[in-house]
Structures are given as C-alpha cells and as structure tokens.
Backbone as XML, in Angstrom:
<?xml version="1.0"?>
<chain id="A" units="angstrom">
  <residue number="1" name="UNK">
    <atom name="N" x="-89.579" y="76.315" z="20.163"/>
    <atom name="CA" x="-90.331" y="76.788" z="19.026"/>
    <atom name="C" x="-89.784" y="76.182" z="17.728"/>
  </residue>
  <residue number="2" name="UNK">
    <atom name="N" x="-88.467" y="76.080" z="17.611"/>
    <atom name="CA" x="-87.877" y="75.571" z="16.387"/>
    <atom name="C" x="-88.296" y="74.134" z="16.098"/>
  </residue>
  <residue number="3" name="UNK">
    <atom name="N" x="-88.430" y="73.338" z="17.123"/>
    <atom name="CA" x="-88.830" y="71.944" z="16.910"/>
    <atom name="C" x="-90.270" y="71.853" z="16.440"/>
  </residue>
  <residue number="4" name="UNK">
    <atom name="N" x="-91.076" y="72.838" z="16.776"/>
    <atom name="CA" x="-92.474" y="72.837" z="16.344"/>
    <atom name="C" x="-92.569" y="73.135" z="14.853"/>
  </residue>
  <residue number="5" name="UNK">
    <atom name="N" x="-91.772" y="74.071" z="14.360"/>
    <atom name="CA" x="-91.846" y="74.446" z="12.946"/>
    <atom name="C" x="-90.961" y="73.583" z="12.054"/>
  </residue>
  <residue number="6" name="UNK">
    <atom name="N" x="-90.075" y="72.809" z="12.638"/>
    <atom name="CA" x="-89.143" y="71.996" z="11.854"/>
    <atom name="C" x="-89.831" y="71.082" z="10.841"/>
  </residue>
  <residue number="7" name="UNK">
    <atom name="N" x="-90.886" y="70.358" z="11.200"/>
    <atom name="CA" x="-91.543" y="69.517" z="10.185"/>
    <atom name="C" x="-92.045" y="70.330" z="8.989"/>
  </residue>
  <residue number="8" name="UNK">
    <atom name="N" x="-92.544" y="71.525" z="9.234"/>
    <atom name="CA" x="-93.014" y="72.370" z="8.133"/>
    <atom name="C" x="-91.856" y="72.792" z="7.230"/>
  </residue>
  <residue number="9" name="UNK">
    <atom name="N" x="-90.725" y="73.133" z="7.828"/>
    <atom name="CA" x="-89.545" y="73.524" z="7.057"/>
    <atom name="C" x="-89.051" y="72.342" z="6.224"/>
  </residue>
  <residue number="10" name="UNK">
    <atom name="N" x="-88.983" y="71.175" z="6.829"/>
    <atom name="CA" x="-88.521" y="69.985" z="6.106"/>
    <atom name="C" x="-89.471" y="69.653" z="4.957"/>
  </residue>
  <residue number="11" name="UNK">
    <atom name="N" x="-90.770" y="69.745" z="5.182"/>
    <atom name="CA" x="-91.729" y="69.483" z="4.108"/>
    <atom name="C" x="-91.574" y="70.479" z="2.968"/>
  </residue>
  <residue number="12" name="UNK">
    <atom name="N" x="-91.343" y="71.734" z="3.308"/>
    <atom name="CA" x="-91.138" y="72.756" z="2.279"/>
    <atom name="C" x="-89.868" y="72.453" z="1.479"/>
  </residue>
  <residue number="13" name="UNK">
    <atom name="N" x="-88.797" y="72.102" z="2.176"/>
    <atom name="CA" x="-87.556" y="71.750" z="1.481"/>
    <atom name="C" x="-87.755" y="70.528" z="0.593"/>
  </residue>
  <residue number="14" name="UNK">
    <atom name="N" x="-88.532" y="69.567" z="1.083"/>
    <atom name="CA" x="-88.820" y="68.378" z="0.286"/>
    <atom name="C" x="-89.528" y="68.765" z="-1.017"/>
  </residue>
  <residue number="15" name="UNK">
    <atom name="N" x="-90.523" y="69.614" z="-0.907"/>
    <atom name="CA" x="-91.264" y="70.037" z="-2.093"/>
    <atom name="C" x="-90.364" y="70.781" z="-3.083"/>
  </residue>
  <residue number="16" name="UNK">
    <atom name="N" x="-89.452" y="71.580" z="-2.562"/>
    <atom name="CA" x="-88.562" y="72.365" z="-3.418"/>
    <atom name="C" x="-87.443" y="71.527" z="-4.038"/>
  </residue>
  <residue number="17" name="UNK">
    <atom name="N" x="-87.111" y="70.403" z="-3.414"/>
    <atom name="CA" x="-85.979" y="69.595" z="-3.892"/>
    <atom name="C" x="-86.399" y="68.213" z="-4.371"/>
  </residue>
  <residue number="18" name="UNK">
    <atom name="N" x="-87.682" y="68.012" z="-4.564"/>
    <atom name="CA" x="-88.180" y="66.697" z="-4.968"/>
    <atom name="C" x="-87.435" y="66.201" z="-6.209"/>
  </residue>
  <residue number="19" name="UNK">
    <atom name="N" x="-87.061" y="64.954" z="-6.196"/>
    <atom name="CA" x="-86.322" y="64.290" z="-7.274"/>
    <atom name="C" x="-84.850" y="64.698" z="-7.364"/>
  </residue>
  <residue number="20" name="UNK">
    <atom name="N" x="-84.356" y="65.460" z="-6.402"/>
    <atom name="CA" x="-82.946" y="65.838" z="-6.400"/>
    <atom name="C" x="-82.092" y="64.930" z="-5.520"/>
  </residue>
  <residue number="21" name="UNK">
    <atom name="N" x="-82.715" y="64.106" z="-4.721"/>
    <atom name="CA" x="-81.994" y="63.209" z="-3.831"/>
    <atom name="C" x="-82.447" y="61.776" z="-4.087"/>
  </residue>
  <residue number="22" name="UNK">
    <atom name="N" x="-81.576" y="60.841" z="-3.772"/>
    <atom name="CA" x="-81.908" y="59.434" z="-3.984"/>
    <atom name="C" x="-82.987" y="58.943" z="-3.030"/>
  </residue>
  <residue number="23" name="UNK">
    <atom name="N" x="-83.056" y="59.536" z="-1.834"/>
    <atom name="CA" x="-84.089" y="59.114" z="-0.888"/>
    <atom name="C" x="-84.861" y="60.334" z="-0.390"/>
  </residue>
  <residue number="24" name="UNK">
    <atom name="N" x="-85.920" y="60.086" z="0.288"/>
    <atom name="CA" x="-86.824" y="61.121" z="0.777"/>
    <atom name="C" x="-86.175" y="61.870" z="1.950"/>
  </residue>
  <residue number="25" name="UNK">
    <atom name="N" x="-85.915" y="63.163" z="1.769"/>
    <atom name="CA" x="-85.246" y="63.930" z="2.826"/>
    <atom name="C" x="-86.077" y="64.022" z="4.098"/>
  </residue>
  <residue number="26" name="UNK">
    <atom name="N" x="-87.372" y="63.742" z="3.981"/>
    <atom name="CA" x="-88.209" y="63.768" z="5.182"/>
    <atom name="C" x="-87.869" y="62.624" z="6.130"/>
  </residue>
  <residue number="27" name="UNK">
    <atom name="N" x="-87.160" y="61.618" z="5.614"/>
    <atom name="CA" x="-86.784" y="60.485" z="6.462"/>
    <atom name="C" x="-85.394" y="60.661" z="7.086"/>
  </residue>
  <residue number="28" name="UNK">
    <atom name="N" x="-84.699" y="61.728" z="6.731"/>
    <atom name="CA" x="-83.371" y="61.959" z="7.290"/>
    <atom name="C" x="-83.472" y="62.251" z="8.783"/>
  </residue>
  <residue number="29" name="UNK">
    <atom name="N" x="-82.538" y="61.755" z="9.564"/>
    <atom name="CA" x="-82.584" y="62.032" z="11.005"/>
    <atom name="C" x="-82.263" y="63.506" z="11.292"/>
  </residue>
  <residue number="30" name="UNK">
    <atom name="N" x="-82.898" y="64.025" z="12.297"/>
    <atom name="CA" x="-82.645" y="65.398" z="12.735"/>
    <atom name="C" x="-81.868" y="65.327" z="14.038"/>
  </residue>
  <residue number="31" name="UNK">
    <atom name="N" x="-80.760" y="66.037" z="14.081"/>
    <atom name="CA" x="-79.903" y="66.022" z="15.259"/>
    <atom name="C" x="-79.799" y="67.428" z="15.829"/>
  </residue>
  <residue number="32" name="UNK">
    <atom name="N" x="-79.889" y="67.533" z="17.120"/>
    <atom name="CA" x="-79.720" y="68.821" z="17.780"/>
    <atom name="C" x="-78.235" y="69.004" z="18.065"/>
  </residue>
  <residue number="33" name="UNK">
    <atom name="N" x="-77.679" y="70.095" z="17.589"/>
    <atom name="CA" x="-76.257" y="70.379" z="17.801"/>
    <atom name="C" x="-76.115" y="71.371" z="18.948"/>
  </residue>
  <residue number="34" name="UNK">
    <atom name="N" x="-75.357" y="70.986" z="19.937"/>
    <atom name="CA" x="-75.106" y="71.867" z="21.075"/>
    <atom name="C" x="-73.833" y="72.671" z="20.848"/>
  </residue>
  <residue number="35" name="UNK">
    <atom name="N" x="-73.797" y="73.850" z="21.416"/>
    <atom name="CA" x="-72.582" y="74.645" z="21.399"/>
    <atom name="C" x="-72.341" y="75.455" z="20.152"/>
  </residue>
  <residue number="36" name="UNK">
    <atom name="N" x="-73.335" y="75.518" z="19.249"/>
    <atom name="CA" x="-73.139" y="76.346" z="18.062"/>
    <atom name="C" x="-73.717" y="77.733" z="18.328"/>
  </residue>
  <residue number="37" name="UNK">
    <atom name="N" x="-73.205" y="78.741" z="17.656"/>
    <atom name="CA" x="-73.706" y="80.101" z="17.862"/>
    <atom name="C" x="-75.169" y="80.227" z="17.451"/>
  </residue>
  <residue number="38" name="UNK">
    <atom name="N" x="-75.904" y="81.044" z="18.165"/>
    <atom name="CA" x="-77.296" y="81.323" z="17.829"/>
    <atom name="C" x="-77.528" y="82.827" z="17.841"/>
  </residue>
  <residue number="39" name="UNK">
    <atom name="N" x="-78.548" y="83.247" z="17.151"/>
    <atom name="CA" x="-78.860" y="84.673" z="17.136"/>
    <atom name="C" x="-79.688" y="85.030" z="18.346"/>
  </residue>
  <residue number="40" name="UNK">
    <atom name="N" x="-79.616" y="86.296" z="18.725"/>
    <atom name="CA" x="-80.358" y="86.757" z="19.899"/>
    <atom name="C" x="-81.418" y="87.785" z="19.535"/>
  </residue>
  <residue number="41" name="UNK">
    <atom name="N" x="-81.675" y="87.950" z="18.226"/>
    <atom name="CA" x="-82.727" y="88.877" z="17.799"/>
    <atom name="C" x="-83.514" y="88.226" z="16.664"/>
  </residue>
  <residue number="42" name="UNK">
    <atom name="N" x="-84.442" y="88.968" z="16.089"/>
    <atom name="CA" x="-85.324" y="88.403" z="15.059"/>
    <atom name="C" x="-84.960" y="88.824" z="13.643"/>
  </residue>
  <residue number="43" name="UNK">
    <atom name="N" x="-83.820" y="89.458" z="13.429"/>
    <atom name="CA" x="-83.545" y="89.986" z="12.096"/>
    <atom name="C" x="-82.158" y="89.664" z="11.543"/>
  </residue>
  <residue number="44" name="UNK">
    <atom name="N" x="-81.308" y="89.012" z="12.278"/>
    <atom name="CA" x="-79.964" y="88.713" z="11.795"/>
    <atom name="C" x="-79.802" y="87.294" z="11.275"/>
  </residue>
  <residue number="45" name="UNK">
    <atom name="N" x="-80.899" y="86.590" z="11.023"/>
    <atom name="CA" x="-80.794" y="85.182" z="10.647"/>
    <atom name="C" x="-80.038" y="84.990" z="9.341"/>
  </residue>
  <residue number="46" name="UNK">
    <atom name="N" x="-80.256" y="85.834" z="8.364"/>
    <atom name="CA" x="-79.595" y="85.657" z="7.071"/>
    <atom name="C" x="-78.087" y="85.723" z="7.168"/>
  </residue>
  <residue number="47" name="UNK">
    <atom name="N" x="-77.584" y="86.745" z="7.825"/>
    <atom name="CA" x="-76.132" y="86.908" z="7.945"/>
    <atom name="C" x="-75.537" y="85.799" z="8.800"/>
  </residue>
  <residue number="48" name="UNK">
    <atom name="N" x="-76.253" y="85.376" z="9.832"/>
    <atom name="CA" x="-75.742" y="84.304" z="10.678"/>
    <atom name="C" x="-75.757" y="82.963" z="9.958"/>
  </residue>
  <residue number="49" name="UNK">
    <atom name="N" x="-76.759" y="82.709" z="9.150"/>
    <atom name="CA" x="-76.791" y="81.470" z="8.359"/>
    <atom name="C" x="-75.639" y="81.471" z="7.358"/>
  </residue>
  <residue number="50" name="UNK">
    <atom name="N" x="-75.415" y="82.609" z="6.694"/>
    <atom name="CA" x="-74.292" y="82.715" z="5.756"/>
    <atom name="C" x="-72.974" y="82.416" z="6.467"/>
  </residue>
  <residue number="51" name="UNK">
    <atom name="N" x="-72.756" y="83.026" z="7.615"/>
    <atom name="CA" x="-71.500" y="82.826" z="8.340"/>
    <atom name="C" x="-71.379" y="81.387" z="8.836"/>
  </residue>
  <residue number="52" name="UNK">
    <atom name="N" x="-72.455" y="80.842" z="9.332"/>
    <atom name="CA" x="-72.418" y="79.466" z="9.821"/>
    <atom name="C" x="-72.106" y="78.502" z="8.681"/>
  </residue>
  <residue number="53" name="UNK">
    <atom name="N" x="-72.793" y="78.652" z="7.545"/>
    <atom name="CA" x="-72.559" y="77.757" z="6.415"/>
    <atom name="C" x="-71.137" y="77.898" z="5.893"/>
  </residue>
  <residue number="54" name="UNK">
    <atom name="N" x="-70.625" y="79.107" z="5.831"/>
    <atom name="CA" x="-69.244" y="79.312" z="5.411"/>
    <atom name="C" x="-68.299" y="78.616" z="6.381"/>
  </residue>
  <residue number="55" name="UNK">
    <atom name="N" x="-68.588" y="78.688" z="7.654"/>
    <atom name="CA" x="-67.755" y="78.070" z="8.678"/>
    <atom name="C" x="-67.807" y="76.550" z="8.580"/>
  </residue>
  <residue number="56" name="UNK">
    <atom name="N" x="-68.977" y="76.000" z="8.340"/>
    <atom name="CA" x="-69.136" y="74.551" z="8.239"/>
    <atom name="C" x="-68.454" y="74.020" z="6.974"/>
  </residue>
  <residue number="57" name="UNK">
    <atom name="N" x="-68.577" y="74.751" z="5.887"/>
    <atom name="CA" x="-68.005" y="74.308" z="4.617"/>
    <atom name="C" x="-66.484" y="74.347" z="4.644"/>
  </residue>
  <residue number="58" name="UNK">
    <atom name="N" x="-65.912" y="75.303" z="5.355"/>
    <atom name="CA" x="-64.459" y="75.457" z="5.409"/>
    <atom name="C" x="-63.920" y="75.167" z="6.806"/>
  </residue>
  <residue number="59" name="UNK">
    <atom name="N" x="-64.134" y="73.959" z="7.330"/>
    <atom name="CA" x="-63.761" y="73.694" z="8.727"/>
    <atom name="C" x="-62.270" y="73.774" z="9.017"/>
  </residue>
  <residue number="60" name="UNK">
    <atom name="N" x="-61.429" y="73.621" z="8.005"/>
    <atom name="CA" x="-60.006" y="73.690" z="8.286"/>
    <atom name="C" x="-59.574" y="75.092" z="8.722"/>
  </residue>
  <residue number="61" name="UNK">
    <atom name="N" x="-60.376" y="76.082" z="8.474"/>
    <atom name="CA" x="-60.040" y="77.454" z="8.857"/>
    <atom name="C" x="-60.770" y="77.912" z="10.118"/>
  </residue>
  <residue number="62" name="UNK">
    <atom name="N" x="-61.514" y="77.035" z="10.740"/>
    <atom name="CA" x="-62.380" y="77.423" z="11.846"/>
    <atom name="C" x="-61.689" y="77.260" z="13.187"/>
  </residue>
  <residue number="63" name="UNK">
    <atom name="N" x="-61.841" y="78.284" z="13.996"/>
    <atom name="CA" x="-61.473" y="78.206" z="15.405"/>
    <atom name="C" x="-62.767" y="78.498" z="16.166"/>
  </residue>
  <residue number="64" name="UNK">
    <atom name="N" x="-63.548" y="77.437" z="16.425"/>
    <atom name="CA" x="-64.871" y="77.594" z="17.012"/>
    <atom name="C" x="-64.834" y="78.375" z="18.318"/>
  </residue>
  <residue number="65" name="UNK">
    <atom name="N" x="-63.787" y="78.206" z="19.084"/>
    <atom name="CA" x="-63.714" y="78.908" z="20.368"/>
    <atom name="C" x="-63.669" y="80.426" z="20.187"/>
  </residue>
  <residue number="66" name="UNK">
    <atom name="N" x="-63.235" y="80.893" z="19.025"/>
    <atom name="CA" x="-63.213" y="82.330" z="18.751"/>
    <atom name="C" x="-64.553" y="82.825" z="18.216"/>
  </residue>
  <residue number="67" name="UNK">
    <atom name="N" x="-65.461" y="81.921" z="17.948"/>
    <atom name="CA" x="-66.729" y="82.299" z="17.331"/>
    <atom name="C" x="-67.918" y="82.150" z="18.277"/>
  </residue>
  <residue number="68" name="UNK">
    <atom name="N" x="-67.665" y="82.223" z="19.553"/>
    <atom name="CA" x="-68.736" y="81.980" z="20.513"/>
    <atom name="C" x="-69.766" y="83.102" z="20.553"/>
  </residue>
  <residue number="69" name="UNK">
    <atom name="N" x="-69.358" y="84.341" z="20.454"/>
    <atom name="CA" x="-70.307" y="85.451" z="20.543"/>
    <atom name="C" x="-70.498" y="86.083" z="19.172"/>
  </residue>
  <residue number="70" name="UNK">
    <atom name="N" x="-71.193" y="85.372" z="18.296"/>
    <atom name="CA" x="-71.390" y="85.853" z="16.935"/>
    <atom name="C" x="-72.211" y="87.138" z="16.892"/>
  </residue>
  <residue number="71" name="UNK">
    <atom name="N" x="-73.167" y="87.259" z="17.772"/>
    <atom name="CA" x="-74.042" y="88.424" z="17.742"/>
    <atom name="C" x="-73.230" y="89.717" z="17.887"/>
  </residue>
  <residue number="72" name="UNK">
    <atom name="N" x="-72.242" y="89.718" z="18.756"/>
    <atom name="CA" x="-71.425" y="90.911" z="18.972"/>
    <atom name="C" x="-70.534" y="91.214" z="17.771"/>
  </residue>
  <residue number="73" name="UNK">
    <atom name="N" x="-70.257" y="90.187" z="16.966"/>
    <atom name="CA" x="-69.356" y="90.355" z="15.826"/>
    <atom name="C" x="-70.092" y="90.602" z="14.511"/>
  </residue>
  <residue number="74" name="UNK">
    <atom name="N" x="-71.399" y="90.820" z="14.581"/>
    <atom name="CA" x="-72.177" y="91.001" z="13.351"/>
    <atom name="C" x="-71.688" y="92.138" z="12.473"/>
  </residue>
  <residue number="75" name="UNK">
    <atom name="N" x="-71.285" y="93.283" z="13.009"/>
    <atom name="CA" x="-70.761" y="94.328" z="12.107"/>
    <atom name="C" x="-69.573" y="93.826" z="11.275"/>
  </residue>
  <residue number="76" name="UNK">
    <atom name="N" x="-68.705" y="93.031" z="11.880"/>
    <atom name="CA" x="-67.574" y="92.466" z="11.138"/>
    <atom name="C" x="-68.063" y="91.481" z="10.074"/>
  </residue>
  <residue number="77" name="UNK">
    <atom name="N" x="-69.045" y="90.673" z="10.426"/>
    <atom name="CA" x="-69.566" y="89.687" z="9.469"/>
    <atom name="C" x="-70.265" y="90.380" z="8.300"/>
  </residue>
  <residue number="78" name="UNK">
    <atom name="N" x="-70.974" y="91.456" z="8.587"/>
    <atom name="CA" x="-71.620" y="92.202" z="7.496"/>
    <atom name="C" x="-70.564" y="92.770" z="6.551"/>
  </residue>
  <residue number="79" name="UNK">
    <atom name="N" x="-69.494" y="93.313" z="7.115"/>
    <atom name="CA" x="-68.398" y="93.842" z="6.289"/>
    <atom name="C" x="-67.756" y="92.728" z="5.468"/>
  </residue>
  <residue number="80" name="UNK">
    <atom name="N" x="-67.555" y="91.576" z="6.083"/>
    <atom name="CA" x="-66.964" y="90.433" z="5.389"/>
    <atom name="C" x="-67.850" y="89.995" z="4.225"/>
  </residue>
  <residue number="81" name="UNK">
    <atom name="N" x="-69.162" y="89.926" z="4.451"/>
    <atom name="CA" x="-70.084" y="89.534" z="3.383"/>
    <atom name="C" x="-70.086" y="90.575" z="2.273"/>
  </residue>
  <residue number="82" name="UNK">
    <atom name="N" x="-70.112" y="91.850" z="2.632"/>
    <atom name="CA" x="-70.099" y="92.908" z="1.619"/>
    <atom name="C" x="-68.834" y="92.831" z="0.768"/>
  </residue>
  <residue number="83" name="UNK">
    <atom name="N" x="-67.698" y="92.607" z="1.404"/>
    <atom name="CA" x="-66.433" y="92.486" z="0.681"/>
    <atom name="C" x="-66.453" y="91.264" z="-0.231"/>
  </residue>
  <residue number="84" name="UNK">
    <atom name="N" x="-66.961" y="90.153" z="0.268"/>
    <atom name="CA" x="-67.043" y="88.929" z="-0.526"/>
    <atom name="C" x="-67.916" y="89.144" z="-1.759"/>
  </residue>
  <residue number="85" name="UNK">
    <atom name="N" x="-69.064" y="89.787" z="-1.570"/>
    <atom name="CA" x="-69.961" y="90.050" z="-2.695"/>
    <atom name="C" x="-69.329" y="91.016" z="-3.692"/>
  </residue>
  <residue number="86" name="UNK">
    <atom name="N" x="-68.651" y="92.032" z="-3.181"/>
    <atom name="CA" x="-67.980" y="92.994" z="-4.073"/>
    <atom name="C" x="-66.912" y="92.291" z="-4.902"/>
  </residue>
  <residue number="87" name="UNK">
    <atom name="N" x="-66.089" y="91.493" z="-4.254"/>
    <atom name="CA" x="-65.023" y="90.781" z="-4.975"/>
    <atom name="C" x="-65.599" y="89.825" z="-6.012"/>
  </residue>
  <residue number="88" name="UNK">
    <atom name="N" x="-66.707" y="89.182" z="-5.699"/>
    <atom name="CA" x="-67.280" y="88.232" z="-6.660"/>
    <atom name="C" x="-67.867" y="88.957" z="-7.875"/>
  </residue>
  <residue number="89" name="UNK">
    <atom name="N" x="-68.270" y="90.198" z="-7.721"/>
    <atom name="CA" x="-68.806" y="90.937" z="-8.872"/>
    <atom name="C" x="-67.695" y="91.521" z="-9.726"/>
  </residue>
  <residue number="90" name="UNK">
    <atom name="N" x="-66.486" y="91.656" z="-9.181"/>
    <atom name="CA" x="-65.374" y="92.234" z="-9.916"/>
    <atom name="C" x="-64.637" y="91.218" z="-10.775"/>
  </residue>
  <residue number="91" name="UNK">
    <atom name="N" x="-64.927" y="89.921" z="-10.571"/>
    <atom name="CA" x="-64.214" y="88.876" z="-11.325"/>
    <atom name="C" x="-64.594" y="88.874" z="-12.783"/>
  </residue>
</chain>
C-alpha cells in the first residue's frame, strides 16, 4: 500500500518545498529500508516518526538491536516526548 501512495506523498512534499532544493525532489531515488521498526496499528504514526527521526539524526546514541519492538515501547516513547516538550518549554 505504501508504494501506491508514495508518488502522491512525494508530489505533495514537492509542492510544499518548491524552490527549497537545488534539484527536483521528485527525481530523488526511493530506497526501501529493511529491518527498521514499523507500526502495527493505524494511530501511532506520529510518535513513531518522531522516535525514528530522533534515532536517525542522533545515530551515535543508537543501539538498533534494542529498538526492534517499538510498538511495545510506545508508553516509554510517549513519556520521553512529553518530557522533551516540557523541557523545551521551560528554557
């Protein structure tokens, strides 16, 4: 299903980011990554995207083997996000 909607998502991103990149993002290659955590329901995408992006951005702190079952760890991730947001508002 994701491969079917991917062109629509890329086109939407292109429209939202037009003139922000040197080349057309629609021409960027799409690669399927194996072995990354995925969600198992229809409502946790936001928290999982946040955690995944945080993990990708800070790879020196990542132990991917400990992050295999993200769905089971969602309560911890929600707490982590809440704490992060609270700390950022206190600065």
